N, CA, C and O atoms as a GROMACS GRO file, in nm:
protein
  408
    1MET      N    1  -1.042  -0.533  -0.962
    1MET     CA    2  -0.981  -0.551  -0.825
    1MET      C    3  -0.875  -0.679  -0.836
    1MET      O    4  -0.894  -0.786  -0.894
    2HIS      N    5  -0.758  -0.634  -0.763
    2HIS     CA    6  -0.657  -0.762  -0.748
    2HIS      C    7  -0.638  -0.817  -0.624
    2HIS      O    8  -0.652  -0.738  -0.530
    3PHE      N    9  -0.614  -0.912  -0.602
    3PHE     CA   10  -0.590  -0.959  -0.470
    3PHE      C   11  -0.471  -1.052  -0.442
    3PHE      O   12  -0.465  -1.173  -0.465
    4ASN      N   13  -0.371  -0.966  -0.386
    4ASN     CA   14  -0.266  -1.051  -0.304
    4ASN      C   15  -0.255  -1.142  -0.207
    4ASN      O   16  -0.300  -1.109  -0.097
    5ARG      N   17  -0.197  -1.265  -0.221
    5ARG     CA   18  -0.159  -1.349  -0.121
    5ARG      C   19  -0.100  -1.266   0.008
    5ARG      O   20  -0.005  -1.188   0.007
    6TRP      N   21  -0.188  -1.308   0.128
    6TRP     CA   22  -0.156  -1.243   0.256
    6TRP      C   23  -0.210  -1.112   0.301
    6TRP      O   24  -0.188  -1.055   0.408
    7ASP      N   25  -0.292  -1.070   0.192
    7ASP     CA   26  -0.355  -0.931   0.221
    7ASP      C   27  -0.498  -0.948   0.300
    7ASP      O   28  -0.567  -1.044   0.264
    8LEU      N   29  -0.534  -0.885   0.379
    8LEU     CA   30  -0.667  -0.887   0.472
    8LEU      C   31  -0.762  -0.800   0.382
    8LEU      O   32  -0.727  -0.697   0.325
    9TRP      N   33  -0.883  -0.854   0.378
    9TRP     CA   34  -0.991  -0.786   0.294
    9TRP      C   35  -1.117  -0.774   0.389
    9TRP      O   36  -1.119  -0.847   0.488
   10TYR      N   37  -1.206  -0.699   0.370
   10TYR     CA   38  -1.336  -0.711   0.415
   10TYR      C   39  -1.409  -0.781   0.329
   10TYR      O   40  -1.393  -0.750   0.211
   11THR      N   41  -1.487  -0.869   0.354
   11THR     CA   42  -1.596  -0.941   0.255
   11THR      C   43  -1.735  -0.966   0.336
   11THR      O   44  -1.753  -0.941   0.455
   12TRP      N   45  -1.822  -1.015   0.252
   12TRP     CA   46  -1.959  -1.066   0.295
   12TRP      C   47  -1.941  -1.227   0.303
   12TRP      O   48  -1.930  -1.301   0.205
   13VAL      N   49  -1.941  -1.270   0.446
   13VAL     CA   50  -1.938  -1.399   0.457
   13VAL      C   51  -2.068  -1.473   0.488
   13VAL      O   52  -2.137  -1.436   0.583
   14LYS      N   53  -2.101  -1.566   0.419
   14LYS     CA   54  -2.236  -1.631   0.458
   14LYS      C   55  -2.237  -1.738   0.585
   14LYS      O   56  -2.143  -1.815   0.606
   15PHE      N   57  -2.330  -1.732   0.649
   15PHE     CA   58  -2.344  -1.831   0.772
   15PHE      C   59  -2.387  -1.965   0.714
   15PHE      O   60  -2.473  -1.971   0.626
   16GLU      N   61  -2.329  -2.066   0.762
   16GLU     CA   62  -2.364  -2.189   0.717
   16GLU      C   63  -2.506  -2.246   0.764
   16GLU      O   64  -2.575  -2.323   0.697
   17ASP      N   65  -2.538  -2.193   0.895
   17ASP     CA   66  -2.668  -2.267   0.916
   17ASP      C   67  -2.802  -2.158   0.906
   17ASP      O   68  -2.915  -2.202   0.924
   18ILE      N   69  -2.780  -2.027   0.878
   18ILE     CA   70  -2.873  -1.952   0.862
   18ILE      C   71  -2.866  -1.877   0.736
   18ILE      O   72  -2.755  -1.877   0.682
   19LYS      N   73  -2.964  -1.812   0.677
   19LYS     CA   74  -2.925  -1.761   0.550
   19LYS      C   75  -2.929  -1.587   0.568
   19LYS      O   76  -3.017  -1.507   0.536
   20GLU      N   77  -2.803  -1.567   0.629
   20GLU     CA   78  -2.762  -1.438   0.644
   20GLU      C   79  -2.595  -1.416   0.623
   20GLU      O   80  -2.507  -1.501   0.632
   21GLU      N   81  -2.582  -1.286   0.596
   21GLU     CA   82  -2.449  -1.249   0.566
   21GLU      C   83  -2.382  -1.150   0.677
   21GLU      O   84  -2.455  -1.076   0.744
   22LYS      N   85  -2.246  -1.152   0.693
   22LYS     CA   86  -2.183  -1.060   0.768
   22LYS      C   87  -2.053  -1.007   0.729
   22LYS      O   88  -1.965  -1.086   0.696
   23ARG      N   89  -2.030  -0.871   0.728
   23ARG     CA   90  -1.916  -0.827   0.691
   23ARG      C   91  -1.817  -0.868   0.789
   23ARG      O   92  -1.830  -0.838   0.908
   24ARG      N   93  -1.688  -0.955   0.730
   24ARG     CA   94  -1.600  -1.013   0.790
   24ARG      C   95  -1.470  -0.995   0.745
   24ARG      O   96  -1.457  -0.982   0.623
   25PRO      N   97  -1.361  -0.990   0.822
   25PRO     CA   98  -1.222  -0.997   0.754
   25PRO      C   99  -1.187  -1.134   0.697
   25PRO      O  100  -1.240  -1.232   0.748
   26VAL      N  101  -1.109  -1.147   0.606
   26VAL     CA  102  -1.060  -1.259   0.563
   26VAL      C  103  -0.907  -1.241   0.519
   26VAL      O  104  -0.856  -1.130   0.504
   27LEU      N  105  -0.840  -1.359   0.500
   27LEU     CA  106  -0.708  -1.346   0.459
   27LEU      C  107  -0.713  -1.415   0.335
   27LEU      O  108  -0.778  -1.519   0.324
   28ILE      N  109  -0.643  -1.358   0.231
   28ILE     CA  110  -0.622  -1.392   0.088
   28ILE      C  111  -0.523  -1.502   0.079
   28ILE      O  112  -0.412  -1.480   0.125
   29LEU      N  113  -0.546  -1.611   0.029
   29LEU     CA  114  -0.463  -1.710  -0.012
   29LEU      C  115  -0.413  -1.727  -0.147
   29LEU      O  116  -0.297  -1.749  -0.181
   30GLN      N  117  -0.530  -1.713  -0.227
   30GLN     CA  118  -0.512  -1.744  -0.375
   30GLN      C  119  -0.624  -1.683  -0.454
   30GLN      O  120  -0.741  -1.706  -0.422
   31GLU      N  121  -0.590  -1.596  -0.566
   31GLU     CA  122  -0.696  -1.552  -0.641
   31GLU      C  123  -0.710  -1.637  -0.786
   31GLU      O  124  -0.618  -1.638  -0.867
   32HIS      N  125  -0.815  -1.697  -0.806
   32HIS     CA  126  -0.855  -1.762  -0.913
   32HIS      C  127  -0.940  -1.699  -1.017
   32HIS      O  128  -0.988  -1.590  -0.987
   33GLU      N  129  -0.968  -1.746  -1.132
   33GLU     CA  130  -1.050  -1.666  -1.231
   33GLU      C  131  -1.197  -1.657  -1.188
   33GLU      O  132  -1.266  -1.561  -1.219
   34LEU      N  133  -1.240  -1.756  -1.120
   34LEU     CA  134  -1.393  -1.747  -1.068
   34LEU      C  135  -1.408  -1.728  -0.944
   34LEU      O  136  -1.519  -1.693  -0.903
   35PHE      N  137  -1.296  -1.747  -0.849
   35PHE     CA  138  -1.318  -1.716  -0.708
   35PHE      C  139  -1.184  -1.665  -0.632
   35PHE      O  140  -1.071  -1.667  -0.681
   36VAL      N  141  -1.213  -1.626  -0.518
   36VAL     CA  142  -1.051  -1.610  -0.429
   36VAL      C  143  -1.086  -1.686  -0.309
   36VAL      O  144  -1.184  -1.681  -0.235
   37LEU      N  145  -0.979  -1.758  -0.311
   37LEU     CA  146  -0.953  -1.871  -0.174
   37LEU      C  147  -0.901  -1.805  -0.079
   37LEU      O  148  -0.793  -1.746  -0.089
   38SER      N  149  -0.988  -1.808   0.042
   38SER     CA  150  -0.946  -1.724   0.184
   38SER      C  151  -0.969  -1.804   0.310
   38SER      O  152  -1.033  -1.907   0.328
   39LEU      N  153  -0.900  -1.729   0.388
   39LEU     CA  154  -0.941  -1.777   0.543
   39LEU      C  155  -1.012  -1.687   0.610
   39LEU      O  156  -0.996  -1.568   0.584
   40GLN      N  157  -1.098  -1.727   0.702
   40GLN     CA  158  -1.183  -1.635   0.782
   40GLN      C  159  -1.088  -1.583   0.906
   40GLN      O  160  -1.009  -1.652   0.970
   41VAL      N  161  -1.115  -1.458   0.921
   41VAL     CA  162  -1.038  -1.393   1.048
   41VAL      C  163  -1.124  -1.356   1.139
   41VAL      O  164  -1.218  -1.292   1.091
   42THR      N  165  -1.129  -1.378   1.290
   42THR     CA  166  -1.194  -1.367   1.360
   42THR      C  167  -1.148  -1.315   1.510
   42THR      O  168  -1.033  -1.349   1.537
   43SER      N  169  -1.211  -1.246   1.603
   43SER     CA  170  -1.166  -1.214   1.700
   43SER      C  171  -1.207  -1.288   1.834
   43SER      O  172  -1.194  -1.242   1.947
   44ARG      N  173  -1.254  -1.402   1.802
   44ARG     CA  174  -1.291  -1.497   1.914
   44ARG      C  175  -1.156  -1.563   1.972
   44ARG      O  176  -1.049  -1.564   1.912
   45ASP      N  177  -1.174  -1.603   2.069
   45ASP     CA  178  -1.066  -1.660   2.151
   45ASP      C  179  -1.008  -1.782   2.085
   45ASP      O  180  -1.088  -1.864   2.041
   46THR      N  181  -0.867  -1.804   2.073
   46THR     CA  182  -0.814  -1.928   2.011
   46THR      C  183  -0.862  -2.047   2.102
   46THR      O  184  -0.860  -2.042   2.225
   47LYS      N  185  -0.908  -2.162   2.024
   47LYS     CA  186  -0.959  -2.253   2.109
   47LYS      C  187  -0.950  -2.396   2.027
   47LYS      O  188  -0.990  -2.504   2.071
   48TYR      N  189  -0.885  -2.374   1.896
   48TYR     CA  190  -0.855  -2.502   1.816
   48TYR      C  191  -0.720  -2.528   1.783
   48TYR      O  192  -0.645  -2.431   1.772
   49LEU      N  193  -0.676  -2.641   1.766
   49LEU     CA  194  -0.529  -2.617   1.697
   49LEU      C  195  -0.551  -2.573   1.570
   49LEU      O  196  -0.439  -2.552   1.525
   50SER      N  197  -0.639  -2.543   1.479
   50SER     CA  198  -0.613  -2.499   1.367
   50SER      C  199  -0.639  -2.334   1.346
   50SER      O  200  -0.666  -2.269   1.244
   51ASP      N  201  -0.621  -2.295   1.479
   51ASP     CA  202  -0.640  -2.131   1.486
   51ASP      C  203  -0.504  -2.063   1.512
   51ASP      O  204  -0.425  -2.097   1.600
   52TYR      N  205  -0.488  -1.978   1.436
   52TYR     CA  206  -0.353  -1.916   1.437
   52TYR      C  207  -0.368  -1.781   1.482
   52TYR      O  208  -0.442  -1.706   1.418
   53GLN      N  209  -0.295  -1.729   1.607
   53GLN     CA  210  -0.329  -1.605   1.681
   53GLN      C  211  -0.210  -1.502   1.605
   53GLN      O  212  -0.087  -1.509   1.610
   54LEU      N  213  -0.283  -1.421   1.545
   54LEU     CA  214  -0.199  -1.309   1.478
   54LEU      C  215  -0.111  -1.223   1.589
   54LEU      O  216  -0.156  -1.176   1.693
   55ARG      N  217  -0.003  -1.216   1.553
   55ARG     CA  218   0.102  -1.139   1.659
   55ARG      C  219   0.092  -1.000   1.619
   55ARG      O  220   0.071  -0.920   1.710
   56ASP      N  221   0.103  -0.956   1.501
   56ASP     CA  222   0.111  -0.835   1.446
   56ASP      C  223  -0.018  -0.768   1.395
   56ASP      O  224  -0.013  -0.702   1.292
   57TRP      N  225  -0.135  -0.783   1.464
   57TRP     CA  226  -0.262  -0.769   1.417
   57TRP      C  227  -0.272  -0.611   1.393
   57TRP      O  228  -0.324  -0.573   1.288
   58GLN      N  229  -0.224  -0.516   1.486
   58GLN     CA  230  -0.226  -0.385   1.452
   58GLN      C  231  -0.186  -0.357   1.330
   58GLN      O  232  -0.258  -0.305   1.245
   59SER      N  233  -0.064  -0.391   1.311
   59SER     CA  234   0.021  -0.329   1.174
   59SER      C  235  -0.027  -0.393   1.041
   59SER      O  236  -0.001  -0.348   0.929
   60ALA      N  237  -0.103  -0.506   1.068
   60ALA     CA  238  -0.202  -0.535   0.950
   60ALA      C  239  -0.311  -0.482   0.921
   60ALA      O  240  -0.378  -0.514   0.822
   61GLY      N  241  -0.346  -0.385   1.011
   61GLY     CA  242  -0.454  -0.302   0.973
   61GLY      C  243  -0.607  -0.334   1.073
   61GLY      O  244  -0.706  -0.261   1.077
   62LEU      N  245  -0.592  -0.432   1.127
   62LEU     CA  246  -0.702  -0.490   1.229
   62LEU      C  247  -0.722  -0.417   1.348
   62LEU      O  248  -0.621  -0.383   1.410
   63SER      N  249  -0.846  -0.384   1.397
   63SER     CA  250  -0.869  -0.305   1.506
   63SER      C  251  -0.864  -0.359   1.624
   63SER      O  252  -0.841  -0.286   1.720
   64ILE      N  253  -0.888  -0.514   1.645
   64ILE     CA  254  -0.878  -0.590   1.752
   64ILE      C  255  -0.797  -0.720   1.735
   64ILE      O  256  -0.785  -0.764   1.620
   65GLU      N  257  -0.740  -0.788   1.838
   65GLU     CA  258  -0.680  -0.889   1.858
   65GLU      C  259  -0.750  -1.012   1.768
   65GLU      O  260  -0.868  -1.040   1.789
   66SER      N  261  -0.683  -1.075   1.682
   66SER     CA  262  -0.749  -1.160   1.586
   66SER      C  263  -0.668  -1.304   1.560
   66SER      O  264  -0.547  -1.320   1.574
   67ILE      N  265  -0.748  -1.385   1.527
   67ILE     CA  266  -0.695  -1.516   1.497
   67ILE      C  267  -0.748  -1.551   1.340
   67ILE      O  268  -0.855  -1.519   1.288
   68VAL      N  269  -0.640  -1.626   1.284
   68VAL     CA  270  -0.710  -1.685   1.138
   68VAL      C  271  -0.750  -1.840   1.161
   68VAL      O  272  -0.682  -1.918   1.229
   69ASP      N  273  -0.849  -1.867   1.105
   69ASP     CA  274  -0.929  -2.002   1.129
   69ASP      C  275  -0.878  -2.080   0.997
   69ASP      O  276  -0.930  -2.063   0.887
   70THR      N  277  -0.777  -2.161   1.020
   70THR     CA  278  -0.728  -2.224   0.899
   70THR      C  279  -0.792  -2.356   0.868
   70THR      O  280  -0.752  -2.431   0.778
   71SER      N  281  -0.893  -2.380   0.947
   71SER     CA  282  -0.968  -2.515   0.935
   71SER      C  283  -1.071  -2.495   0.829
   71SER      O  284  -1.127  -2.597   0.788
   72ARG      N  285  -1.102  -2.389   0.782
   72ARG     CA  286  -1.202  -2.383   0.689
   72ARG      C  287  -1.178  -2.286   0.579
   72ARG      O  288  -1.191  -2.167   0.609
   73ARG      N  289  -1.144  -2.316   0.449
   73ARG     CA  290  -1.118  -2.237   0.347
   73ARG      C  291  -1.234  -2.199   0.274
   73ARG      O  292  -1.321  -2.282   0.245
   74LEU      N  293  -1.241  -2.072   0.241
   74LEU     CA  294  -1.361  -2.008   0.173
   74LEU      C  295  -1.342  -1.967   0.027
   74LEU      O  296  -1.241  -1.907  -0.008
   75GLN      N  297  -1.436  -1.996  -0.053
   75GLN     CA  298  -1.421  -1.977  -0.198
   75GLN      C  299  -1.526  -1.846  -0.213
   75GLN      O  300  -1.648  -1.865  -0.217
   76LEU      N  301  -1.474  -1.728  -0.221
   76LEU     CA  302  -1.554  -1.633  -0.221
   76LEU      C  303  -1.555  -1.562  -0.374
   76LEU      O  304  -1.461  -1.566  -0.454
   77ILE      N  305  -1.667  -1.504  -0.392
   77ILE     CA  306  -1.657  -1.452  -0.555
   77ILE      C  307  -1.622  -1.289  -0.540
   77ILE      O  308  -1.656  -1.219  -0.445
   78HIS      N  309  -1.544  -1.247  -0.658
   78HIS     CA  310  -1.469  -1.130  -0.629
   78HIS      C  311  -1.565  -1.021  -0.606
   78HIS      O  312  -1.513  -0.923  -0.552
   79ASN      N  313  -1.721  -1.009  -0.637
   79ASN     CA  314  -1.802  -0.915  -0.600
   79ASN      C  315  -1.823  -0.912  -0.461
   79ASN      O  316  -1.865  -0.805  -0.416
   80ASP      N  317  -1.804  -0.997  -0.390
   80ASP     CA  318  -1.813  -1.021  -0.238
   80ASP      C  319  -1.725  -0.897  -0.145
   80ASP      O  320  -1.764  -0.847  -0.040
   81PHE      N  321  -1.617  -0.872  -0.207
   81PHE     CA  322  -1.508  -0.809  -0.154
   81PHE      C  323  -1.549  -0.660  -0.128
   81PHE      O  324  -1.607  -0.599  -0.218
   82ASP      N  325  -1.519  -0.590   0.010
   82ASP     CA  326  -1.552  -0.465   0.014
   82ASP      C  327  -1.445  -0.376  -0.006
   82ASP      O  328  -1.440  -0.308  -0.109
   83ASN      N  329  -1.350  -0.368   0.091
   83ASN     CA  330  -1.217  -0.305   0.096
   83ASN      C  331  -1.112  -0.380   0.169
   83ASN      O  332  -1.137  -0.462   0.258
   84ARG      N  333  -0.976  -0.344   0.121
   84ARG     CA  334  -0.868  -0.400   0.175
   84ARG      C  335  -0.826  -0.331   0.299
   84ARG      O  336  -0.824  -0.208   0.305
   85ILE      N  337  -0.791  -0.414   0.407
   85ILE     CA  338  -0.760  -0.362   0.522
   85ILE      C  339  -0.603  -0.349   0.537
   85ILE      O  340  -0.553  -0.254   0.595
   86GLY      N  341  -0.532  -0.447   0.483
   86GLY     CA  342  -0.386  -0.445   0.509
   86GLY      C  343  -0.310  -0.573   0.467
   86GLY      O  344  -0.351  -0.641   0.373
   87ALA      N  345  -0.203  -0.605   0.534
   87ALA     CA  346  -0.134  -0.734   0.499
   87ALA      C  347  -0.057  -0.778   0.621
   87ALA      O  348  -0.018  -0.699   0.706
   88LEU      N  349  -0.039  -0.912   0.625
   88LEU     CA  350   0.025  -0.985   0.724
   88LEU      C  351   0.179  -0.930   0.749
   88LEU      O  352   0.235  -0.890   0.648
   89SER      N  353   0.238  -0.925   0.847
   89SER     CA  354   0.371  -0.906   0.856
   89SER      C  355   0.439  -1.043   0.845
   89SER      O  356   0.383  -1.151   0.863
   90GLU      N  357   0.589  -1.021   0.806
   90GLU     CA  358   0.690  -1.144   0.761
   90GLU      C  359   0.636  -1.264   0.862
   90GLU      O  360   0.583  -1.371   0.828
   91TYR      N  361   0.664  -1.215   0.991
   91TYR     CA  362   0.649  -1.314   1.110
   91TYR      C  363   0.536  -1.390   1.102
   91TYR      O  364   0.545  -1.512   1.110
   92ASP      N  365   0.418  -1.330   1.086
   92ASP     CA  366   0.305  -1.388   1.064
   92ASP      C  367   0.272  -1.481   0.946
   92ASP      O  368   0.196  -1.577   0.951
   93ILE      N  369   0.332  -1.444   0.852
   93ILE     CA  370   0.331  -1.509   0.711
   93ILE      C  371   0.408  -1.651   0.744
   93ILE      O  372   0.348  -1.759   0.748
   94LEU      N  373   0.537  -1.636   0.766
   94LEU     CA  374   0.608  -1.731   0.791
   94LEU      C  375   0.560  -1.848   0.921
   94LEU      O  376   0.586  -1.968   0.910
   95ASN      N  377   0.508  -1.805   1.008
   95ASN     CA  378   0.441  -1.907   1.111
   95ASN      C  379   0.294  -1.944   1.076
   95ASN      O  380   0.251  -2.045   1.131
   96LEU      N  381   0.215  -1.879   0.994
   96LEU     CA  382   0.102  -1.919   0.928
   96LEU      C  383   0.141  -2.044   0.821
   96LEU      O  384   0.084  -2.153   0.815
   97GLN      N  385   0.241  -2.002   0.746
   97GLN     CA  386   0.271  -2.105   0.636
   97GLN      C  387   0.323  -2.229   0.718
   97GLN      O  388   0.294  -2.339   0.670
   98PHE      N  389   0.385  -2.227   0.817
   98PHE     CA  390   0.430  -2.333   0.880
   98PHE      C  391   0.333  -2.434   0.934
   98PHE      O  392   0.344  -2.557   0.930
   99MET      N  393   0.217  -2.349   0.993
   99MET     CA  394   0.117  -2.404   1.031
   99MET      C  395   0.024  -2.469   0.940
   99MET      O  396  -0.037  -2.572   0.970
  100ILE      N  397   0.012  -2.402   0.818
  100ILE     CA  398  -0.079  -2.453   0.710
  100ILE      C  399  -0.036  -2.592   0.646
  100ILE      O  400  -0.117  -2.675   0.603
  101SER      N  401   0.109  -2.606   0.646
  101SER     CA  402   0.177  -2.694   0.579
  101SER      C  403   0.201  -2.820   0.677
  101SER      O  404   0.263  -2.917   0.633
  102ARG      N  405   0.152  -2.820   0.806
  102ARG     CA  406   0.161  -2.943   0.896
  102ARG      C  407   0.045  -3.042   0.856
  102ARG      O  408   0.032  -3.150   0.915
   0.00000   0.00000   0.00000
């Protein structure tokens, strides 16, 4: 499997407070030999300054309005990934890059 920056994938994410996993969309930031650096994507309302509301969520392949939680970077192993959803639009990439660089 190969992961491109700004692609959206379904993966199994572990909860911090309980011993469960949930299939969630994530945004790929960078692929490393041992892990893939990602950001969690969620459908909850934007409530933190670190949340980025995707404008073009439908063209990215998501089925519901979504945000990218930039506050927590995930280091996921390659085997955790299920299938590719799509990729961010140029608009969302540029705005997300600006937000992350602040």
